[in-house]
C-alpha positions in Angstrom: 114.7 91.4 112.0 117.1 92.7 114.7 116.1 91.9 118.2 117.8 93.5 121.3 117.5 92.2 124.7 118.2 94.3 127.6 118.7 92.1 130.8 119.0 93.5 134.2 119.7 90.0 135.8 119.6 86.4 135.1 116.4 85.7 133.6 116.3 81.9 134.0 114.6 79.2 132.0 112.0 81.4 130.6 114.2 84.1 129.1 116.6 81.4 127.8 113.9 79.9 125.9 112.7 83.3 124.4 116.4 83.8 123.2 116.7 80.4 121.7 113.4 80.8 119.8 114.1 84.2 118.4 117.6 83.1 117.4 116.0 80.5 114.9 114.7 83.2 112.8 116.2 86.5 113.9 119.4 88.3 114.8 119.6 88.5 118.3 121.8 90.5 120.6 121.6 90.3 124.6 123.1 93.0 126.7 123.3 92.7 130.5 122.7 96.2 131.6 125.0 96.1 134.6 127.9 95.4 132.3 127.4 98.4 129.8 129.8 100.8 130.0 129.2 102.5 126.7 126.0 104.1 126.8 126.5 106.1 123.5 126.9 102.5 121.9 123.8 101.1 123.9 121.6 104.1 122.4 122.8 103.2 118.9 122.1 99.5 119.3 118.5 100.5 120.6 117.9 102.5 117.4 119.4 100.1 115.2 117.2 97.0 116.5 113.7 96.4 114.9 112.5 95.4 118.4 113.8 95.8 122.0 112.9 93.5 124.9 113.6 94.4 128.5 113.8 91.8 131.1 
């Protein structure tokens, strides 16, 4: 399963724990929203992911 995390700020230990667990069995991509400059690419990644988690 492809999981995309959209993160606005540092998530801390809780977010890190979620990502670590998901990476054990899934393909995980983490995008920092403030650093995204290619919004067309972002939309493509959202539609390509099986699950999108915003934090």
